[in-house]
One Martini backbone bead per residue (centre of mass of N, CA, C, O) as a GRO file, in nm:
protein
  508
    1MET     BB    1  -1.366  -6.997  -1.599
    2SER     BB    2  -1.233  -7.284  -1.645
    3GLU     BB    3  -1.125  -7.238  -1.931
    4SER     BB    4  -0.934  -7.011  -1.874
    5SER     BB    5  -0.759  -7.162  -1.675
    6ASP     BB    6  -0.670  -7.383  -1.869
    7ASN     BB    7  -0.536  -7.199  -2.073
    8LEU     BB    8  -0.326  -7.072  -1.878
    9ILE     BB    9  -0.189  -7.341  -1.807
   10ALA     BB   10  -0.102  -7.415  -2.091
   11VAL     BB   11   0.072  -7.164  -2.142
   12SER     BB   12   0.267  -7.212  -1.906
   13LEU     BB   13   0.377  -7.480  -2.002
   14ARG     BB   14   0.494  -7.380  -2.270
   15GLU     BB   15   0.686  -7.169  -2.147
   16ALA     BB   16   0.850  -7.377  -1.989
   17GLN     BB   17   0.947  -7.536  -2.237
   18ARG     BB   18   1.109  -7.310  -2.372
   19ARG     BB   19   1.310  -7.260  -2.129
   20ARG     BB   20   1.333  -7.593  -2.154
   21PRO     BB   21   1.475  -7.759  -2.407
   22ARG     BB   22   1.583  -8.031  -2.290
   23GLN     BB   23   1.315  -8.147  -2.194
   24VAL     BB   24   1.178  -8.139  -2.467
   25GLN     BB   25   1.372  -8.339  -2.609
   26LYS     BB   26   1.303  -8.588  -2.434
   27THR     BB   27   0.985  -8.588  -2.485
   28ALA     BB   28   0.989  -8.598  -2.805
   29GLN     BB   29   1.060  -8.924  -2.839
   30LYS     BB   30   0.782  -8.968  -2.744
   31PRO     BB   31   0.488  -9.075  -2.790
   32VAL     BB   32   0.171  -8.963  -2.838
   33LYS     BB   33  -0.114  -9.069  -2.684
   34ASN     BB   34  -0.270  -8.801  -2.595
   35GLN     BB   35  -0.459  -8.624  -2.800
   36GLN     BB   36  -0.583  -8.344  -2.859
   37PRO     BB   37  -0.812  -8.172  -2.963
   38THR     BB   38  -0.862  -7.951  -3.214
   39GLU     BB   39  -1.014  -7.731  -3.061
   40THR     BB   40  -0.822  -7.695  -2.827
   41ARG     BB   41  -0.565  -7.627  -2.994
   42THR     BB   42  -0.673  -7.373  -3.125
   43GLU     BB   43  -0.720  -7.210  -2.867
   44THR     BB   44  -0.428  -7.219  -2.767
   45VAL     BB   45  -0.293  -7.084  -3.009
   46ALA     BB   46  -0.462  -6.828  -3.004
   47LEU     BB   47  -0.377  -6.744  -2.717
   48THR     BB   48  -0.076  -6.738  -2.770
   49ARG     BB   49  -0.084  -6.531  -2.996
   50LEU     BB   50  -0.224  -6.307  -2.834
   51ASN     BB   51  -0.009  -6.287  -2.590
   52ASN     BB   52   0.294  -6.338  -2.748
   53HIS     BB   53   0.353  -6.319  -3.050
   54ILE     BB   54   0.416  -6.635  -3.128
   55SER     BB   55   0.557  -6.849  -3.371
   56ASN     BB   56   0.537  -7.186  -3.477
   57PRO     BB   57   0.661  -7.429  -3.636
   58ALA     BB   58   0.635  -7.699  -3.797
   59LEU     BB   59   0.645  -8.023  -3.760
   60PRO     BB   60   0.805  -8.279  -3.831
   61SER     BB   61   0.849  -8.576  -3.920
   62GLY     BB   62   0.784  -8.796  -3.636
   63GLY     BB   63   0.740  -8.577  -3.391
   64GLN     BB   64   1.017  -8.421  -3.387
   65ARG     BB   65   1.224  -8.198  -3.242
   66PRO     BB   66   1.452  -7.987  -3.271
   67PRO     BB   67   1.714  -7.923  -3.062
   68SER     BB   68   1.783  -7.596  -3.173
   69ARG     BB   69   1.467  -7.537  -3.173
   70ILE     BB   70   1.171  -7.370  -3.157
   71VAL     BB   71   0.858  -7.449  -3.074
   72MET     BB   72   0.578  -7.400  -3.288
   73PRO     BB   73   0.297  -7.340  -3.399
   74VAL     BB   74   0.132  -7.408  -3.695
   75ALA     BB   75  -0.082  -7.157  -3.707
   76VAL     BB   76   0.173  -6.977  -3.663
   77LYS     BB   77   0.328  -6.709  -3.785
   78PRO     BB   78   0.603  -6.560  -3.845
   79ILE     BB   79   0.778  -6.280  -3.782
   80PRO     BB   80   0.889  -6.056  -3.975
   81LYS     BB   81   1.179  -5.926  -4.069
   82PRO     BB   82   1.338  -5.653  -4.088
   83LYS     BB   83   1.524  -5.507  -4.330
   84ALA     BB   84   1.580  -5.274  -4.161
   85LYS     BB   85   1.749  -5.126  -3.933
   86MET     BB   86   1.726  -5.044  -3.622
   87PRO     BB   87   1.749  -4.778  -3.443
   88GLN     BB   88   1.981  -4.672  -3.220
   89ARG     BB   89   1.996  -4.572  -2.904
   90ALA     BB   90   2.146  -4.325  -2.736
   91VAL     BB   91   2.272  -4.355  -2.425
   92GLY     BB   92   2.465  -4.098  -2.358
   93LYS     BB   93   2.232  -3.906  -2.477
   94LEU     BB   94   2.079  -3.715  -2.240
   95LYS     BB   95   1.790  -3.549  -2.152
   96THR     BB   96   1.751  -3.292  -1.933
   97VAL     BB   97   1.490  -3.215  -1.702
   98PRO     BB   98   1.374  -2.975  -1.527
   99VAL     BB   99   1.264  -2.980  -1.185
  100GLN     BB  100   1.035  -2.846  -0.996
  101LYS     BB  101   1.002  -2.769  -0.688
  102LYS     BB  102   0.820  -2.807  -0.431
  103GLY     BB  103   0.723  -2.511  -0.252
  104LYS     BB  104   0.852  -2.319  -0.492
  105PRO     BB  105   0.760  -2.059  -0.619
  106LYS     BB  106   0.754  -1.862  -0.880
  107ILE     BB  107   0.947  -1.573  -0.934
  108ASN     BB  108   0.869  -1.250  -1.041
  109ARG     BB  109   1.103  -1.058  -1.148
  110ARG     BB  110   1.223  -0.766  -1.168
  111PRO     BB  111   1.374  -0.557  -1.338
  112SER     BB  112   1.655  -0.413  -1.343
  113ARG     BB  113   1.798  -0.105  -1.316
  114LYS     BB  114   1.962  -0.118  -1.576
  115THR     BB  115   1.719  -0.194  -1.775
  116GLN     BB  116   1.559   0.079  -1.705
  117LEU     BB  117   1.765   0.233  -1.833
  118LYS     BB  118   1.876   0.443  -2.036
  119PRO     BB  119   2.126   0.468  -2.256
  120MET     BB  120   2.238   0.741  -2.153
  121ALA     BB  121   2.241   0.672  -1.849
  122ARG     BB  122   2.422   0.424  -1.878
  123THR     BB  123   2.668   0.573  -1.990
  124ILE     BB  124   2.712   0.762  -1.749
  125LEU     BB  125   2.750   0.544  -1.536
  126TYR     BB  126   3.001   0.407  -1.663
  127THR     BB  127   3.177   0.661  -1.667
  128LEU     BB  128   3.184   0.708  -1.361
  129ARG     BB  129   3.310   0.438  -1.289
  130LEU     BB  130   3.570   0.471  -1.452
  131LEU     BB  131   3.663   0.728  -1.305
  132ILE     BB  132   3.686   0.608  -1.022
  133VAL     BB  133   3.884   0.382  -1.093
  134GLY     BB  134   4.107   0.567  -1.208
  135VAL     BB  135   4.161   0.728  -0.949
  136GLY     BB  136   4.236   0.487  -0.771
  137ILE     BB  137   4.473   0.383  -0.941
  138GLY     BB  138   4.636   0.646  -0.937
  139ALA     BB  139   4.679   0.653  -0.628
  140ILE     BB  140   4.825   0.383  -0.601
  141VAL     BB  141   5.056   0.436  -0.800
  142GLY     BB  142   5.163   0.693  -0.662
  143THR     BB  143   5.236   0.557  -0.394
  144LEU     BB  144   5.434   0.347  -0.505
  145LEU     BB  145   5.631   0.548  -0.639
  146SER     BB  146   5.705   0.702  -0.377
  147VAL     BB  147   5.819   0.452  -0.226
  148LEU     BB  148   6.004   0.345  -0.493
  149ASP     BB  149   6.197   0.571  -0.498
  150PRO     BB  150   6.487   0.654  -0.581
  151ALA     BB  151   6.771   0.809  -0.444
  152ASN     BB  152   6.816   1.010  -0.713
  153ARG     BB  153   6.539   1.125  -0.611
  154ILE     BB  154   6.269   1.302  -0.538
  155PRO     BB  155   6.049   1.277  -0.319
  156LYS     BB  156   5.737   1.355  -0.193
  157THR     BB  157   5.876   1.623  -0.050
  158ALA     BB  158   5.899   1.762  -0.296
  159ALA     BB  159   5.902   2.033  -0.467
  160PRO     BB  160   5.796   2.217  -0.686
  161ARG     BB  161   5.837   2.416  -0.908
  162SER     BB  162   5.962   2.736  -0.913
  163GLY     BB  163   5.683   2.867  -1.018
  164THR     BB  164   5.589   2.796  -0.741
  165ASN     BB  165   5.488   2.744  -0.423
  166VAL     BB  166   5.766   2.634  -0.194
  167THR     BB  167   5.659   2.662   0.077
  168GLN     BB  168   5.752   2.535   0.406
  169SER     BB  169   5.652   2.447   0.688
  170ASN     BB  170   5.707   2.396   1.012
  171PRO     BB  171   5.672   2.076   1.144
  172ASN     BB  172   5.786   2.159   1.459
  173ASN     BB  173   5.751   2.472   1.496
  174GLN     BB  174   6.002   2.517   1.735
  175VAL     BB  175   6.146   2.224   1.716
  176SER     BB  176   6.379   2.031   1.617
  177ALA     BB  177   6.531   1.723   1.607
  178PHE     BB  178   6.797   1.876   1.756
  179GLY     BB  179   6.686   2.134   1.925
  180LEU     BB  180   6.638   2.361   1.730
  181TYR     BB  181   6.547   2.679   1.745
  182LEU     BB  182   6.223   2.798   1.616
  183SER     BB  183   6.033   3.075   1.576
  184GLN     BB  184   6.023   3.221   1.274
  185GLU     BB  185   5.945   3.311   0.968
  186ILE     BB  186   6.110   3.460   0.689
  187ILE     BB  187   5.923   3.606   0.463
  188PRO     BB  188   6.097   3.794   0.281
  189LEU     BB  189   6.320   3.583   0.219
  190THR     BB  190   6.138   3.365   0.104
  191THR     BB  191   6.030   3.535  -0.133
  192THR     BB  192   6.303   3.591  -0.263
  193VAL     BB  193   6.382   3.297  -0.323
  194GLN     BB  194   6.141   3.236  -0.505
  195ASN     BB  195   6.203   3.454  -0.718
  196LEU     BB  196   6.485   3.338  -0.794
  197ALA     BB  197   6.364   3.046  -0.889
  198ARG     BB  198   6.155   3.109  -1.118
  199PRO     BB  199   6.353   3.120  -1.385
  200TYR     BB  200   6.402   2.793  -1.292
  201PRO     BB  201   6.217   2.521  -1.382
  202ASN     BB  202   6.457   2.288  -1.375
  203LEU     BB  203   6.475   2.357  -1.070
  204ILE     BB  204   6.528   2.212  -0.730
  205PRO     BB  205   6.507   2.358  -0.431
  206GLY     BB  206   6.692   2.357  -0.107
  207VAL     BB  207   6.618   2.545   0.197
  208PHE     BB  208   6.825   2.634   0.497
  209MET     BB  209   6.775   2.886   0.755
  210VAL     BB  210   6.946   3.030   1.056
  211ASP     BB  211   6.915   3.232   1.330
  212LEU     BB  212   7.114   3.202   1.617
  213ASP     BB  213   6.975   3.437   1.791
  214THR     BB  214   6.640   3.396   1.716
  215GLY     BB  215   6.531   3.145   1.515
  216ALA     BB  216   6.504   3.236   1.245
  217TYR     BB  217   6.363   3.116   0.925
  218VAL     BB  218   6.425   2.910   0.625
  219ASP     BB  219   6.180   2.695   0.445
  220ILE     BB  220   6.260   2.503   0.142
  221ASN     BB  221   6.249   2.186   0.102
  222SER     BB  222   6.441   2.063   0.347
  223ASN     BB  223   6.334   1.744   0.374
  224ALA     BB  224   6.454   1.659   0.126
  225SER     BB  225   6.604   1.417  -0.076
  226PHE     BB  226   6.941   1.432  -0.171
  227PRO     BB  227   7.212   1.419  -0.335
  228ALA     BB  228   7.513   1.451  -0.167
  229ALA     BB  229   7.789   1.397  -0.242
  230SER     BB  230   8.025   1.599  -0.068
  231THR     BB  231   7.835   1.662   0.185
  232ILE     BB  232   7.895   1.385   0.336
  233LYS     BB  233   8.168   1.495   0.473
  234ILE     BB  234   8.054   1.624   0.727
  235PRO     BB  235   7.963   1.371   0.897
  236ILE     BB  236   8.242   1.236   0.875
  237LEU     BB  237   8.398   1.455   1.032
  238ILE     BB  238   8.239   1.428   1.295
  239THR     BB  239   8.311   1.132   1.348
  240PHE     BB  240   8.612   1.172   1.372
  241PHE     BB  241   8.603   1.371   1.624
  242GLN     BB  242   8.458   1.178   1.811
  243ASP     BB  243   8.692   0.966   1.815
  244VAL     BB  244   8.899   1.160   1.925
  245ASP     BB  245   8.749   1.219   2.194
  246ALA     BB  246   8.739   0.892   2.262
  247GLY     BB  247   9.032   0.761   2.169
  248LYS     BB  248   9.021   0.589   1.883
  249ILE     BB  249   9.186   0.837   1.756
  250ARG     BB  250   9.455   1.000   1.614
  251LEU     BB  251   9.585   1.271   1.454
  252ASP     BB  252   9.884   1.111   1.412
  253GLU     BB  253   9.783   0.886   1.260
  254MET     BB  254   9.869   0.639   1.031
  255LEU     BB  255   9.770   0.619   0.691
  256THR     BB  256   9.713   0.384   0.429
  257LEU     BB  257   9.740   0.348   0.094
  258GLN     BB  258   9.507   0.179  -0.105
  259LYS     BB  259   9.387   0.053  -0.392
  260GLU     BB  260   9.069   0.040  -0.315
  261MET     BB  261   9.065   0.365  -0.237
  262ILE     BB  262   9.091   0.454  -0.516
  263SER     BB  263   8.957   0.746  -0.687
  264GLU     BB  264   8.784   0.941  -0.869
  265GLY     BB  265   8.821   1.279  -0.913
  266SER     BB  266   8.874   1.459  -0.667
  267GLY     BB  267   9.203   1.516  -0.601
  268SER     BB  268   9.555   1.380  -0.521
  269LEU     BB  269   9.581   1.078  -0.409
  270ARG     BB  270   9.535   0.913  -0.680
  271THR     BB  271   9.853   0.977  -0.769
  272GLN     BB  272   9.960   0.803  -0.557
  273ALA     BB  273  10.123   0.568  -0.403
  274VAL     BB  274  10.104   0.267  -0.294
  275GLY     BB  275  10.163   0.302   0.066
  276SER     BB  276  10.111   0.565   0.150
  277GLN     BB  277  10.149   0.806   0.420
  278TYR     BB  278   9.915   0.957   0.660
  279THR     BB  279   9.761   1.155   0.853
  280ALA     BB  280   9.454   1.191   0.979
  281LEU     BB  281   9.440   1.502   0.961
  282ASP     BB  282   9.524   1.520   0.662
  283ILE     BB  283   9.290   1.356   0.548
  284ALA     BB  284   9.058   1.535   0.659
  285THR     BB  285   9.151   1.794   0.517
  286LYS     BB  286   9.138   1.692   0.219
  287MET     BB  287   8.836   1.618   0.221
  288ILE     BB  288   8.754   1.930   0.239
  289THR     BB  289   8.935   2.138   0.083
  290ILE     BB  290   8.964   1.931  -0.195
  291SER     BB  291   8.767   1.691  -0.206
  292ASP     BB  292   8.888   1.405  -0.141
  293ASN     BB  293   8.797   1.082  -0.224
  294THR     BB  294   9.029   0.905  -0.122
  295ALA     BB  295   9.034   1.019   0.166
  296THR     BB  296   8.746   0.935   0.234
  297ASN     BB  297   8.785   0.626   0.205
  298MET     BB  298   9.004   0.605   0.421
  299LEU     BB  299   8.830   0.715   0.660
  300VAL     BB  300   8.596   0.515   0.646
  301THR     BB  301   8.767   0.265   0.701
  302ARG     BB  302   8.881   0.360   0.982
  303LEU     BB  303   8.576   0.400   1.111
  304GLY     BB  304   8.431   0.101   0.986
  305GLY     BB  305   8.242   0.198   0.766
  306GLN     BB  306   7.929   0.239   0.646
  307GLU     BB  307   7.755   0.103   0.872
  308VAL     BB  308   7.877   0.256   1.109
  309LEU     BB  309   7.801   0.538   1.009
  310ASN     BB  310   7.495   0.496   0.980
  311GLU     BB  311   7.453   0.435   1.279
  312ARG     BB  312   7.547   0.711   1.375
  313PHE     BB  313   7.337   0.879   1.227
  314ARG     BB  314   7.090   0.753   1.369
  315SER     BB  315   7.179   0.846   1.658
  316TRP     BB  316   7.132   1.159   1.569
  317GLY     BB  317   6.846   1.156   1.387
  318LEU     BB  318   6.887   1.066   1.101
  319ALA     BB  319   6.699   0.991   0.793
  320THR     BB  320   6.866   1.060   0.501
  321THR     BB  321   7.144   0.996   0.594
  322MET     BB  322   7.350   0.806   0.354
  323ILE     BB  323   7.573   0.536   0.282
  324ARG     BB  324   7.616   0.327  -0.028
  325ASN     BB  325   7.880   0.451  -0.164
  326PRO     BB  326   8.155   0.524  -0.286
  327LEU     BB  327   8.355   0.754  -0.389
  328PRO     BB  328   8.186   0.972  -0.601
  329ASP     BB  329   7.890   0.904  -0.664
  330LEU     BB  330   7.741   0.982  -0.954
  331GLN     BB  331   7.439   0.860  -0.900
  332GLY     BB  332   7.328   0.948  -0.604
  333THR     BB  333   7.292   0.736  -0.347
  334ASN     BB  334   7.379   0.940  -0.163
  335THR     BB  335   7.217   1.100   0.119
  336ILE     BB  336   7.052   1.423   0.186
  337SER     BB  337   6.958   1.721   0.370
  338PRO     BB  338   6.934   2.050   0.444
  339ARG     BB  339   6.834   2.014   0.735
  340GLU     BB  340   7.062   1.819   0.835
  341LEU     BB  341   7.297   2.004   0.774
  342GLY     BB  342   7.208   2.239   0.957
  343ASP     BB  343   7.190   2.076   1.223
  344LEU     BB  344   7.484   1.982   1.236
  345ILE     BB  345   7.618   2.262   1.243
  346ALA     BB  346   7.468   2.358   1.497
  347LYS     BB  347   7.582   2.140   1.685
  348VAL     BB  348   7.874   2.219   1.654
  349ASN     BB  349   7.844   2.509   1.753
  350GLN     BB  350   7.729   2.404   2.045
  351GLY     BB  351   7.890   2.135   2.136
  352ASN     BB  352   7.715   1.840   2.106
  353LEU     BB  353   7.913   1.642   1.930
  354VAL     BB  354   8.167   1.803   2.013
  355SER     BB  355   8.420   1.943   2.119
  356MET     BB  356   8.557   2.251   2.137
  357ARG     BB  357   8.826   2.173   2.018
  358SER     BB  358   8.705   2.021   1.768
  359ARG     BB  359   8.542   2.254   1.664
  360ASP     BB  360   8.774   2.447   1.593
  361LEU     BB  361   8.915   2.250   1.396
  362MET     BB  362   8.681   2.205   1.205
  363LEU     BB  363   8.630   2.505   1.121
  364ASP     BB  364   8.914   2.549   1.010
  365ILE     BB  365   8.884   2.349   0.777
  366MET     BB  366   8.622   2.475   0.646
  367ARG     BB  367   8.752   2.757   0.587
  368ARG     BB  368   8.961   2.608   0.357
  369THR     BB  369   8.780   2.593   0.129
  370GLU     BB  370   8.840   2.635  -0.209
  371ARG     BB  371   8.555   2.648  -0.290
  372ASP     BB  372   8.389   2.991  -0.376
  373ASN     BB  373   8.113   2.986  -0.591
  374LEU     BB  374   7.879   2.995  -0.382
  375LEU     BB  375   7.831   3.110  -0.090
  376PRO     BB  376   8.083   3.312  -0.091
  377SER     BB  377   7.988   3.481  -0.351
  378GLY     BB  378   7.744   3.630  -0.167
  379LEU     BB  379   7.948   3.783   0.002
  380GLY     BB  380   8.091   4.015   0.180
  381GLN     BB  381   8.311   4.201   0.320
  382GLY     BB  382   8.434   4.011   0.604
  383ALA     BB  383   8.325   3.749   0.552
  384ARG     BB  384   8.261   3.402   0.669
  385ALA     BB  385   8.310   3.054   0.568
  386TYR     BB  386   8.194   2.728   0.693
  387HIS     BB  387   8.228   2.482   0.444
  388LYS     BB  388   8.055   2.252   0.198
  389THR     BB  389   8.057   2.098  -0.102
  390GLY     BB  390   7.850   1.975  -0.392
  391ASP     BB  391   7.925   1.777  -0.707
  392ILE     BB  392   7.703   1.673  -0.959
  393GLY     BB  393   7.501   1.631  -1.222
  394SER     BB  394   7.218   1.634  -1.026
  395MET     BB  395   7.392   1.815  -0.808
  396LEU     BB  396   7.401   2.128  -0.612
  397GLY     BB  397   7.597   2.232  -0.316
  398ASP     BB  398   7.578   2.417   0.010
  399ALA     BB  399   7.726   2.422   0.351
  400GLY     BB  400   7.713   2.647   0.648
  401LEU     BB  401   7.891   2.888   0.838
  402ILE     BB  402   7.810   3.237   0.900
  403ASP     BB  403   8.014   3.531   0.912
  404ILE     BB  404   7.960   3.871   0.996
  405PRO     BB  405   8.061   4.194   1.078
  406THR     BB  406   7.811   4.239   1.287
  407GLY     BB  407   7.807   3.938   1.447
  408LYS     BB  408   7.652   3.754   1.275
  409ARG     BB  409   7.507   3.417   1.288
  410TYR     BB  410   7.454   3.164   1.030
  411ILE     BB  411   7.267   2.923   0.858
  412ALA     BB  412   7.351   2.748   0.539
  413ALA     BB  413   7.141   2.542   0.309
  414VAL     BB  414   7.201   2.453  -0.040
  415MET     BB  415   7.001   2.266  -0.277
  416VAL     BB  416   7.019   2.140  -0.629
  417GLN     BB  417   6.819   2.016  -0.861
  418ARG     BB  418   6.933   1.892  -1.185
  419PRO     BB  419   7.036   1.880  -1.469
  420ASN     BB  420   7.300   1.800  -1.646
  421ASN     BB  421   7.510   2.035  -1.549
  422ASP     BB  422   7.360   2.290  -1.477
  423PRO     BB  423   7.474   2.624  -1.447
  424SER     BB  424   7.224   2.766  -1.301
  425ALA     BB  425   7.272   2.660  -1.011
  426GLU     BB  426   7.507   2.848  -0.934
  427LYS     BB  427   7.349   3.114  -0.958
  428LEU     BB  428   7.131   3.052  -0.749
  429ILE     BB  429   7.311   3.013  -0.497
  430SER     BB  430   7.449   3.291  -0.507
  431SER     BB  431   7.183   3.461  -0.487
  432ILE     BB  432   7.084   3.346  -0.217
  433SER     BB  433   7.330   3.430  -0.051
  434SER     BB  434   7.304   3.735  -0.104
  435ALA     BB  435   7.021   3.770   0.021
  436ALA     BB  436   7.097   3.671   0.305
  437TYR     BB  437   7.318   3.876   0.364
  438GLN     BB  438   7.142   4.131   0.341
  439HIS     BB  439   6.945   4.058   0.566
  440PHE     BB  440   7.149   4.000   0.811
  441SER     BB  441   7.295   4.281   0.796
  442GLN     BB  442   7.022   4.441   0.892
  443THR     BB  443   7.050   4.276   1.147
  444THR     BB  444   7.063   4.283   1.467
  445VAL     BB  445   7.212   4.199   1.747
  446THR     BB  446   7.110   3.970   1.983
  447PRO     BB  447   7.077   3.912   2.283
  448ARG     BB  448   7.083   3.684   2.506
  449THR     BB  449   6.851   3.419   2.536
  450PRO     BB  450   6.675   3.137   2.626
  451THR     BB  451   6.641   3.091   2.286
  452ASN     BB  452   6.922   3.061   2.222
  453ASN     BB  453   7.155   2.872   2.015
  454SER     BB  454   7.385   2.953   2.170
  455PRO     BB  455   7.621   2.917   2.384
  456ARG     BB  456   7.714   2.938   2.703
  457THR     BB  457   7.983   3.176   2.819
  458ASN     BB  458   7.854   3.266   3.101
  459PHE     BB  459   7.827   3.387   3.441
  460GLN     BB  460   7.541   3.530   3.613
  461PRO     BB  461   7.496   3.667   3.889
  462PRO     BB  462   7.302   3.770   4.112
  463VAL     BB  463   7.153   4.023   4.259
  464GLN     BB  464   7.213   4.194   4.524
  465PRO     BB  465   7.074   4.276   4.794
  466ILE     BB  466   6.959   4.523   4.983
  467GLN     BB  467   7.117   4.681   5.244
  468PRO     BB  468   7.006   4.871   5.504
  469VAL     BB  469   7.297   4.931   5.648
  470GLN     BB  470   7.382   5.035   5.376
  471PRO     BB  471   7.470   5.328   5.184
  472PHE     BB  472   7.474   5.122   4.940
  473ILE     BB  473   7.463   4.968   4.623
  474GLN     BB  474   7.530   4.675   4.495
  475PRO     BB  475   7.654   4.578   4.217
  476GLN     BB  476   7.653   4.411   3.935
  477LEU     BB  477   7.782   4.107   3.825
  478MET     BB  478   8.021   4.061   3.561
  479SER     BB  479   8.156   3.915   3.299
  480PRO     BB  480   8.459   3.998   3.126
  481THR     BB  481   8.463   3.831   2.866
  482VAL     BB  482   8.152   3.903   2.776
  483PRO     BB  483   7.979   4.149   2.677
  484ASN     BB  484   7.639   4.182   2.755
  485GLY     BB  485   7.593   3.864   2.740
  486MET     BB  486   7.721   3.774   2.478
  487VAL     BB  487   7.800   3.599   2.205
  488ASN     BB  488   8.085   3.478   2.057
  489ASN     BB  489   8.129   3.531   1.685
  490ALA     BB  490   8.406   3.504   1.617
  491PRO     BB  491   8.637   3.415   1.435
  492MET     BB  492   8.873   3.224   1.366
  493GLY     BB  493   9.143   3.256   1.614
  494THR     BB  494   8.949   3.446   1.836
  495TYR     BB  495   8.856   3.242   2.032
  496GLN     BB  496   8.717   3.243   2.352
  497ALA     BB  497   8.723   3.104   2.635
  498PRO     BB  498   8.518   3.012   2.865
  499VAL     BB  499   8.464   3.033   3.195
  500MET     BB  500   8.176   2.863   3.196
  501THR     BB  501   8.084   2.516   3.067
  502PRO     BB  502   7.909   2.257   3.180
  503GLN     BB  503   7.785   2.137   2.906
  504TYR     BB  504   8.089   2.068   2.787
  505TYR     BB  505   8.212   1.998   3.089
  506PRO     BB  506   8.214   1.738   3.245
  507PRO     BB  507   8.262   1.577   3.513
  508GLN     BB  508   8.541   1.377   3.623
   0.00000   0.00000   0.00000
């Protein structure tokens, strides 16, 4: 045990001397006084060789070690250097081995439902999924297209082609947005109109008719938005007479023709010199009778412009009627619907938008409309139409108030979406007007009832009670103005002023 300890101490001393070569160099210059025995030296070298595998070269003569070389034992041979270079291990490329955490046993999951399906069943499943996704995308795209539909096309409320059933029920049941009473749909006339439109699959008609005595109606795609063309001049004319009633404009006020107001299309003012002056009533008359586009632009400017008029239309409850561009508006950006045209004319007839004096003047202007190949062409002898037409490449229409010899008065608004200037639209409107005239001519005039759409024109006092002391019964008092309590639907020029109409003439 003591020899091993001595050997370990000797090895430690030699290791310390190697690590400190400077100290070894200093001690190497002194002669060695006490040299160890050969046996002990051999054991030390053998132990050093065994533990460190390091061989020291033999000492040179003189007993001095070279200053820059490591002293090695004489009996130990140096380790030969390898001829080939040792391959260097790539430090950057390390292989990571996943280590499973303890406490979480490996779960043997069952194969998914998809992998268990047979190839045919899997194909059917994917096909069904694609079909469902396709239907959903189609519904979304269809909704976006209907919302972003341009103004010159029929929106989602448009009726299908004429070959299908285009009947549209009354969305408001009994009362329209204007308070126009609607009692029941005229089924025979509706069927007739559908049959007339069937031979024209390229046309999309919109029809709205109302019997002003009974409230019976025909409604085929009437709420659809159509290009207005010149039918937009009807609400413009109503706005003009509203301002006349309010004192904002006079009928004899002079309006000056300016260069920016001149437009192409129908009318004669476009050929007049810039700076020419005309009365406001003359401008309004030309706008309707000869459908003068330049006169329309002059009147729109005088009334405050497009935005002012659109605001007025919204105040009336109109949803589709809007002016977006000056006339002639061949692209059809100005819009209106047959239902709103019919409601406007009914309101004028009832005296709810303009005064009775302005109503008479307005109907007299509309009676003189020169174009008579649409609604008037389907009327019989003695009938009269107070109407306004509209004509551009994509739409043809006519709307007005119709008086027939039997005393019946009804509203008719017909608009037809068509391919570019298709002449069959004119034939369709004329035939629809003829069918309506035949139907209403066979209908008797109904005495006024609480549901009548016409204005009250007389006052009927109640029957006096029977006095027991009197030998006779006092007869009922009737107004002599309109017999039988009926509304006077006589044509223009023969209209008799009512005895008392408090709803038209508010107290001063």
